[in-house]
C-alpha positions as CSV (number, residue, x, y, z in Angstrom):
1,X,12.3,-48.5,-21.0
2,X,12.7,-44.7,-21.2
3,X,10.0,-42.8,-19.3
4,X,8.0,-40.2,-21.1
5,X,5.4,-37.6,-20.2
6,X,2.0,-37.4,-21.8
7,X,1.1,-33.9,-22.9
8,X,-2.4,-32.8,-24.1
9,X,-2.9,-29.6,-26.0
10,X,-6.4,-28.0,-26.1
11,X,-7.8,-25.3,-28.3
12,X,-10.4,-23.0,-27.0
13,X,-13.2,-21.3,-28.9
14,X,-13.8,-17.6,-28.6
15,X,-16.5,-18.4,-26.0
16,X,-14.1,-20.3,-23.9
17,X,-15.5,-23.7,-25.0
18,X,-13.3,-26.8,-25.5
19,X,-12.4,-27.4,-29.1
20,X,-9.9,-29.8,-30.6
21,X,-7.3,-31.8,-28.6
22,X,-4.1,-33.3,-29.6
23,X,-1.6,-35.7,-27.9
24,X,2.1,-34.9,-27.6
25,X,4.7,-37.3,-26.4
26,X,7.9,-36.5,-24.4
27,X,8.9,-35.3,-21.0
28,X,8.3,-31.8,-19.6
29,X,5.6,-29.8,-18.1
30,X,3.0,-27.4,-19.3
31,X,1.5,-24.1,-18.2
32,X,-1.8,-22.4,-18.0
33,X,-3.3,-20.2,-20.8
34,X,-3.9,-16.5,-20.4
35,X,-7.5,-15.5,-20.2
36,X,-9.1,-12.1,-20.4
37,X,-11.8,-10.9,-17.8
38,X,-14.5,-12.7,-19.8
39,X,-12.5,-16.0,-19.8
40,X,-11.5,-15.7,-23.5
41,X,-8.4,-17.2,-24.8
42,X,-5.5,-14.7,-25.3
43,X,-2.5,-16.9,-25.9
44,X,-1.4,-20.1,-27.7
45,X,-3.4,-23.3,-26.6
46,X,-2.6,-24.4,-23.0
47,X,-0.7,-27.6,-22.4
48,X,-1.3,-29.8,-19.4
49,X,1.1,-32.4,-18.0
50,X,-0.7,-35.5,-16.6
51,X,2.1,-37.7,-15.4
52,X,4.6,-40.2,-16.6
53,X,4.3,-43.6,-18.3
54,X,6.7,-46.4,-19.2
55,X,4.9,-47.7,-22.2
56,X,3.4,-46.5,-25.5
57,X,0.0,-44.7,-25.4
58,X,-2.9,-46.8,-26.7
59,X,-6.1,-45.4,-28.1
60,X,-8.4,-46.3,-25.1
61,X,-5.9,-44.7,-22.7
62,X,-5.6,-41.6,-24.8
63,X,-9.4,-41.3,-25.0
64,X,-9.7,-41.7,-21.2
65,X,-7.0,-39.2,-20.5
66,X,-8.5,-36.7,-23.0
67,X,-11.9,-37.1,-21.3
68,X,-10.4,-36.3,-17.9
69,X,-8.5,-33.4,-19.4
70,X,-11.7,-32.0,-20.9
71,X,-13.4,-32.2,-17.5
72,X,-10.4,-30.5,-15.8
73,X,-10.4,-27.6,-18.3
74,X,-14.1,-27.2,-17.9
75,X,-13.7,-27.0,-14.1
76,X,-10.9,-24.5,-14.4
77,X,-13.0,-22.3,-16.7
78,X,-15.9,-22.4,-14.3
79,X,-13.6,-21.5,-11.4
80,X,-12.1,-18.5,-13.3
81,X,-15.6,-17.2,-14.2
82,X,-16.9,-17.9,-10.7
83,X,-13.9,-16.0,-9.2
84,X,-14.6,-13.0,-11.6
85,X,-18.2,-13.0,-10.4
86,X,-17.1,-13.1,-6.8
87,X,-14.9,-10.1,-7.1
88,X,-17.4,-8.0,-9.0
89,X,-20.5,-9.0,-7.0
90,X,-19.6,-9.2,-3.3
91,X,-22.7,-9.0,-1.1
92,X,-23.4,-8.9,2.6
93,X,-25.1,-12.2,2.2
94,X,-22.0,-13.9,0.9
95,X,-20.0,-12.7,3.9
96,X,-22.7,-13.2,6.5
97,X,-21.8,-16.7,7.7
98,X,-18.1,-15.8,7.9
99,X,-19.0,-12.6,9.7
100,X,-21.1,-14.4,12.3
101,X,-18.3,-16.9,12.9
102,X,-15.8,-14.0,13.2
103,X,-17.9,-12.1,15.7
104,X,-18.2,-15.2,18.0
105,X,-14.4,-15.4,18.3
106,X,-12.8,-13.8,21.4
107,X,-9.7,-11.9,20.3
108,X,-6.5,-12.9,21.9
109,X,-3.5,-10.6,22.4
110,X,-0.4,-11.6,20.5
111,X,2.4,-12.2,22.9
112,X,5.2,-10.7,20.9
113,X,3.3,-7.5,20.1
114,X,3.3,-5.3,23.2
115,X,2.9,-1.6,22.6
116,X,1.8,1.6,24.2
117,X,-0.2,3.2,21.4
118,X,-1.6,0.2,19.5
119,X,-3.0,-3.2,20.4
120,X,-2.5,-6.3,18.3
121,X,-4.9,-9.3,18.7
122,X,-5.5,-12.5,16.8
123,X,-9.0,-12.0,15.4
124,X,-9.2,-15.5,14.0
125,X,-6.9,-18.1,12.2
126,X,-4.3,-16.3,10.0
127,X,-5.9,-12.8,10.7
128,X,-4.4,-10.1,13.0
129,X,-6.3,-7.1,14.2
130,X,-4.1,-3.9,14.7
131,X,-6.0,-1.3,16.6
132,X,-5.0,2.3,17.2
133,X,-5.4,2.3,21.0
134,X,-5.5,5.8,22.5
135,X,-9.2,6.4,22.6
136,X,-8.9,9.0,25.4
137,X,-6.8,11.1,22.9
138,X,-9.0,10.2,19.9
139,X,-6.1,7.9,18.8
140,X,-3.8,10.9,18.1
141,X,-0.4,9.7,16.8
142,X,2.2,10.4,19.5
143,X,5.9,9.7,19.4
144,X,5.4,6.1,20.5
145,X,2.9,5.4,17.6
146,X,5.4,6.4,14.9
147,X,8.0,4.0,16.3
148,X,5.6,1.2,17.3
149,X,3.7,0.9,14.0
150,X,7.0,0.3,12.1
151,X,8.0,-2.5,14.6
152,X,4.5,-4.0,14.4
153,X,4.3,-4.3,10.6
154,X,7.9,-5.5,10.3
155,X,7.0,-8.4,12.6
156,X,3.8,-9.0,10.7
157,X,5.7,-9.2,7.4
158,X,7.8,-12.0,8.8
159,X,5.0,-13.8,10.6
160,X,4.4,-16.9,8.5
161,X,1.1,-17.6,10.3
162,X,-0.5,-14.2,9.4
163,X,-2.1,-13.9,6.0
164,X,-4.3,-10.8,6.4
165,X,-4.5,-7.7,8.7
166,X,-7.4,-5.5,9.7
167,X,-6.6,-2.0,11.0
168,X,-9.1,0.0,13.1
169,X,-9.4,2.6,15.8
170,X,-10.6,2.2,19.4
171,X,-13.2,4.5,20.8
172,X,-15.3,7.1,19.0
173,X,-13.1,7.7,15.9
174,X,-10.4,6.2,13.8
175,X,-7.8,8.9,14.5
176,X,-7.5,12.6,14.9
177,X,-4.1,12.6,13.3
178,X,-0.8,13.7,14.6
179,X,-0.5,14.5,18.3
180,X,0.8,18.1,18.1
181,X,1.0,18.5,21.9
182,X,3.3,15.5,22.2
183,X,5.4,16.2,19.1
184,X,5.6,19.9,19.0
185,X,9.1,20.1,20.4
186,X,10.5,17.7,17.7
187,X,8.9,19.6,14.8
188,X,8.8,23.2,16.0
189,X,11.9,23.4,18.2
190,X,14.6,21.2,16.5
191,X,17.9,21.2,18.3
192,X,20.8,23.4,17.1
193,X,21.1,26.9,15.6
194,X,22.7,26.1,12.2
195,X,20.2,26.2,9.3
196,X,21.9,23.4,7.4
197,X,22.1,21.1,10.4
198,X,18.5,21.8,11.4
199,X,17.4,21.0,7.9
200,X,19.3,17.6,7.9
201,X,17.7,16.8,11.3
202,X,14.2,17.6,10.0
203,X,14.7,15.6,6.8
204,X,15.7,12.5,8.8
205,X,12.7,13.0,11.1
206,X,10.3,13.3,8.2
207,X,11.8,10.2,6.5
208,X,11.3,8.2,9.7
209,X,7.7,9.3,9.9
210,X,7.2,8.4,6.2
211,X,8.5,4.9,6.9
212,X,5.7,4.4,9.5
213,X,3.1,4.1,6.7
214,X,5.4,2.7,4.0
215,X,5.9,-0.5,6.0
216,X,2.1,-1.1,5.6
217,X,2.4,-0.9,1.9
218,X,5.5,-3.0,1.8
219,X,4.0,-5.7,4.1
220,X,3.2,-8.6,1.7
221,X,0.0,-9.4,3.7
222,X,-3.1,-7.6,2.5
223,X,-4.1,-4.8,4.9
224,X,-7.8,-3.8,5.3
225,X,-8.5,-0.4,6.9
226,X,-11.8,-0.3,8.8
227,X,-12.6,3.4,9.4
228,X,-15.3,4.9,11.7
229,X,-15.8,8.5,12.7
230,X,-13.1,10.9,11.8
231,X,-10.0,10.0,9.8
232,X,-8.0,13.2,9.9
233,X,-4.5,14.3,8.8
234,X,-2.1,11.4,9.4
235,X,-5.1,9.0,9.3
236,X,-5.5,9.7,5.6
237,X,-1.8,9.0,5.1
238,X,-2.2,5.7,6.9
239,X,-5.3,4.4,5.0
240,X,-3.8,5.5,1.7
241,X,-1.1,2.9,2.3
242,X,-3.6,0.1,3.0
243,X,-4.9,-2.3,0.3
244,X,-8.7,-2.2,1.0
245,X,-10.7,0.4,2.8
246,X,-14.1,0.0,4.5
247,X,-15.9,2.7,6.4
248,X,-19.1,3.4,8.4
249,X,-21.8,5.8,7.4
250,X,-20.6,8.4,10.0
251,X,-17.0,8.4,8.8
252,X,-15.3,11.4,7.3
253,X,-11.9,12.0,5.8
254,X,-9.9,15.2,6.1
255,X,-6.5,16.2,4.6
256,X,-6.0,18.6,7.5
257,X,-2.4,19.7,7.1
258,X,-2.9,23.1,5.4
259,X,-5.0,24.2,8.4
260,X,-1.9,23.8,10.6
261,X,0.4,25.5,8.1
262,X,2.2,22.7,6.4
263,X,2.0,20.4,3.4
264,X,1.1,16.7,4.1
265,X,4.5,15.0,4.0
266,X,4.1,11.3,5.0
267,X,2.2,9.8,2.0
268,X,-1.2,11.4,1.3
269,X,0.1,13.6,-1.6
270,X,1.9,10.7,-3.2
271,X,-0.7,7.9,-2.7
272,X,-4.1,9.5,-2.6
273,X,-4.1,10.6,-6.3
274,X,-3.4,7.0,-7.3
275,X,-6.0,5.6,-5.0
276,X,-8.8,8.0,-6.1
277,X,-7.6,8.6,-9.7
278,X,-9.2,12.1,-9.7
279,X,-6.5,14.7,-9.3
280,X,-9.0,17.6,-9.3
281,X,-10.7,16.1,-6.3
282,X,-7.4,15.4,-4.5
283,X,-6.3,19.0,-5.1
284,X,-9.6,20.3,-3.8
285,X,-9.4,18.2,-0.6
286,X,-5.8,19.1,-0.1
287,X,-6.0,22.9,-0.7
288,X,-9.2,23.4,1.4
289,X,-8.9,20.7,4.2
290,X,-12.7,20.2,3.8
291,X,-14.3,17.0,5.0
292,X,-15.1,14.2,2.6
293,X,-18.1,12.3,3.9
294,X,-18.7,8.5,3.6
295,X,-20.9,8.6,0.5
296,X,-18.5,10.8,-1.4
297,X,-15.6,8.5,-0.3
298,X,-17.5,5.6,-1.8
299,X,-18.3,7.4,-5.0
300,X,-14.7,8.5,-5.5
301,X,-13.3,5.0,-4.9
302,X,-11.5,5.9,-1.6
303,X,-13.5,3.1,0.1
304,X,-15.1,0.1,-1.5
305,X,-18.0,-0.3,1.0
306,X,-19.9,1.7,3.6
307,X,-21.7,0.1,6.6
308,X,-24.3,1.4,9.0
309,X,-22.1,1.1,12.2
310,X,-18.7,0.0,13.5
311,X,-19.7,-3.5,14.6
312,X,-21.2,-4.4,11.2
313,X,-18.2,-3.0,9.5
314,X,-15.7,-4.9,11.6
315,X,-17.5,-8.2,11.1
316,X,-17.4,-7.6,7.4
317,X,-13.8,-6.7,7.5
318,X,-12.9,-9.8,9.4
319,X,-15.0,-12.0,7.1
320,X,-13.1,-10.5,4.1
321,X,-9.8,-11.1,5.8
322,X,-10.9,-14.7,6.5
323,X,-11.8,-15.2,2.9
324,X,-8.4,-13.8,1.7
325,X,-6.5,-15.9,4.3
326,X,-8.2,-19.1,2.9
327,X,-6.5,-18.5,-0.5
328,X,-3.0,-19.6,-1.4
329,X,-0.6,-17.2,0.4
330,X,1.8,-17.6,-2.5
331,X,-0.9,-16.3,-4.9
332,X,-2.2,-13.5,-2.7
333,X,1.1,-12.1,-1.5
334,X,2.5,-12.3,-5.0
335,X,-0.5,-10.5,-6.3
336,X,-0.1,-7.6,-3.8
337,X,3.6,-7.2,-4.6
338,X,2.9,-7.1,-8.4
339,X,0.0,-4.7,-8.1
340,X,2.1,-2.2,-6.2
341,X,5.0,-2.6,-8.6
342,X,2.6,-2.1,-11.6
343,X,1.2,1.1,-10.0
344,X,4.7,2.7,-10.1
345,X,6.0,1.3,-13.4
346,X,5.1,1.0,-17.1
347,X,3.0,-1.9,-18.5
348,X,6.0,-3.4,-20.2
349,X,8.2,-3.1,-17.1
350,X,5.4,-4.6,-15.0
351,X,4.8,-7.5,-17.4
352,X,8.6,-8.3,-17.4
353,X,8.6,-8.2,-13.6
354,X,5.6,-10.5,-13.5
355,X,7.2,-13.0,-15.8
356,X,10.3,-13.1,-13.7
357,X,8.2,-13.4,-10.6
358,X,6.1,-16.3,-11.9
359,X,9.0,-18.3,-13.4
360,X,9.5,-19.5,-9.9
361,X,6.1,-19.1,-8.2
362,X,4.3,-21.3,-10.9
363,X,6.2,-24.2,-9.4
364,X,4.3,-24.0,-6.1
365,X,2.4,-27.0,-4.8
366,X,-0.5,-24.6,-4.2
367,X,-1.5,-24.8,-7.8
368,X,-1.7,-28.6,-7.7
369,X,-3.8,-28.5,-4.5
370,X,-6.2,-26.0,-6.0
371,X,-6.7,-27.9,-9.2
372,X,-7.1,-31.2,-7.3
373,X,-9.8,-29.6,-5.1
374,X,-11.6,-28.2,-8.2
375,X,-11.6,-31.7,-9.9
376,X,-13.0,-33.2,-6.7
377,X,-15.6,-30.5,-6.4
378,X,-14.3,-29.5,-3.0
379,X,-14.7,-26.0,-1.4
380,X,-11.5,-24.1,-1.9
381,X,-11.6,-23.2,1.8
382,X,-11.0,-26.8,2.6
383,X,-7.5,-26.7,1.1
384,X,-4.7,-26.5,3.6
385,X,-1.9,-24.3,2.3
386,X,1.6,-24.4,3.9
387,X,2.8,-21.3,5.8
388,X,4.7,-18.7,3.9
């Protein structure tokens, strides 16, 4: 006898409650409905595929399947609303247990990451800690740094075991910016005497420096910047390329380049206006090189949270990274890629890109695992997702 699929179609009320249900026969698979931030129904009724059968559907079976389907939809609605609440109401208490667990772990250096200017350790499962590691020089960015950070994040991008990254600075501050003493000859005394050839040399040099921070943005793994003390010059370029920014109460941010006679050229002028969303403030910071203190950084949206000291901040950053790494890497990394694409394209272009992206990503087993865990009322952190 020909096998068929059983499809159930549900209608949702404006309040997101389950309305009528209907049974459809035939093979195929369904999809999930689109919901707004309040969980309201925005598209035609969703259709769920519940398996195959080799006989006709009888009334008792249909009633049983519809009951299960109703429970599933209810669980999915609760999960969506719960997720929304989580994103908009993150508290220290919700992260405390994860932070305590993170603080107990002894970081281990990663064998294939050996650098002069940065240190890479495994903070916990699926989480790497990238630390600017020239504390005696206030983590100034020397020649080695510009080369090594590119290599580091290119490796992280391909590391299937890594799902989130925390970036911080060793010593008393995050970074003092570019190491002018180490790099003065490259910038101020370029080789040659022909203007055109010197210009080509400098253009290539600037492009390579720009790549140092662009690799962070292009890394599909979420990157969390944890800033304490000063974040000066190139440090602002660096954190602007990160996805999430935390800082301590004593942190300050300074677009310092005009004070040394140049325009910031490795990312701040391009990314900071889109991070803050206040062009007047960005212009003020850029033209004056004044310090932005932690409270102003929080109010402007440059950072999302401020902490009393470095240890508390790092524990919270690791806890956040652990929470992110417990989610489906297909979902998280796909979200980052599409968020960045949407920033630089129109809504229509971004929606088209998203549809093309998800035409394949919706076929992941991660969705089935997540729904099954919800039906069984299991903690989402108990799900084991395959490496990506």
